[in-house]
N, C-alpha and C positions, 0 to 999 in steps of 0.2 A: 818205326822199323818195319820194313815190308818183308814179304816171304823170301825174297832173294837174300836180304841181309841175314835173315834167320838161317838160311841154307849155308851161307858163308860161316856163320858162327858155329853151326853144327859140324861142319866139316873140319874147322880148325880145332874144335874141342876133341875131335877124334885123332887128328894129326896136326899138331902145331908147326911141323916142319915142312908142310906143303909149300912148294914154290907158287908164285902167283899164277904161273902158267897152269900148273896142276889144279890149283883151286878153281881157276876160271873154267877149266874143262869140266870139273865136277859139278859146278853150279850153272853150267851152260851159259856162260857169258864170254865175251871176248876179253882179252887180257887188260886193256886199258880201262874199261868200265869196272871190272873186277878190282883192279888196283885202286881206283878212286874210291870205291865203296869200302875197301879194306882200310885205307888211310882215314876215311871218315869214321869208321867204327873204332879205330885206335884214337883218333882225335877226341871223339865224344866220350871216351873211356868205357864204351861197351866192351872193348877188349882192353883189359888192364895190363896185360904183359904176356910174355911167353917164358916158359920154363920147362926144364926136364922133370919128369916124375921119377924120383929115385926110390928104389926098393930099400926100406929101412934096414932090413937084415943084411943087405949087401955092404952097408957101411957100419955094421956092428951095433945097430940100434934094434935089439931083439926084445925090448920090453916097452909096453905101452900102457898107460894108465889114464883114466879120466878122473879129474879132480874137481869137486864141487866146492866152491868158496862162498862162504856166508861172511858178510861184512859186519863189523861192529857198528859202524855208522856209514851213512851214504851221502854225506855232504859233498859238495862239488870239489873241494880241495882234497879230501881224502880219496875220492874216486879217481881224480887226476893223478895224484901221487901213486896210488896202487897201480893204475894202468901204466904209468911211466916205468915204475920199477918192474912190473911184469914183463914189459916189452924188452927188457934187458936179460931175461932168463931164456937162453937160447933153446933149452930143452922144451919150452912151451911152443909147440908147433901149431897150436890153434887156441884161441881164447875168445869166448863169447859172453857178453853181458846179457843177463836174462831178466825177464819180468818176474816178479815174485821171488820165491825162495827156492833154491839158493840164488845168489846174486850173479855168480859166474860159473861157467863150465870151461875147464882147461883140458887140452889133450897134451899129454906129456910123452916124450920118447927118450928113453935112456938105454944104456947098454944092458942093465940087468937090475934085479930087485935091490941090490945093495946100493947101486948108484941112485935109484929112485928114492930110497929111504934117506940117503944123504941129502939129496935135493929137497925132499919133503921137509926134513928137519931144519936144515941150514938156510934154505932160501925161501921156499913157499910159506912156511909158518911164520916167517919174519917179515913178510910183505906188509906194507902199511895198511892199517885198518882191518886186518883179517881177524875175525872172531873165531871161525871154525872151518876146518878142511875135512872133507869126506872124500875118500877115493875108492875107486873100484878098478879092477884090472880088466884089460881087454883080452878076451879069450881068442877071438877070431873076428876078422873083418868079413861081413856078409856083403855089404855094398860099400864100395870105396871109390873115391875120385870119379864118380859118375858125372858125365857131362850134364849141364843144365838142360831141362826140356825146352825146346824151341816152339812148342805148341802150347797155347793157352787153353786151359780147361775151366 
């Protein structure tokens, strides 16, 4: 990936709705080469997709928690079953498998504390292989949805 591709990615992270003409002007290319580079970035999966960033409060999701999951056992079948079941919980907006303890970090979005408690008790605590859940509430977002850095340090 060269500096021009990095500029294309940086611009699209700031505004994914740019037309190819607008993008070409911002990265100082003509439209055809810019379009070819854009298609190659999409084909190579450097660009995984396009989406709108929705304000959670605007859709009634006013409560966010981070949940740490410790597994009872981490054999391949248990992990696969846990991850499959977890992917079906729509309130889990982000899930990461971690090295060490705990095993997973989940970011949960719900309408309120009552909805979170119900989700915690009825869905999260019953996921396959779960030994312990520990949660903390998000007070405020300090850095959120930051574009990836395009310079290597």
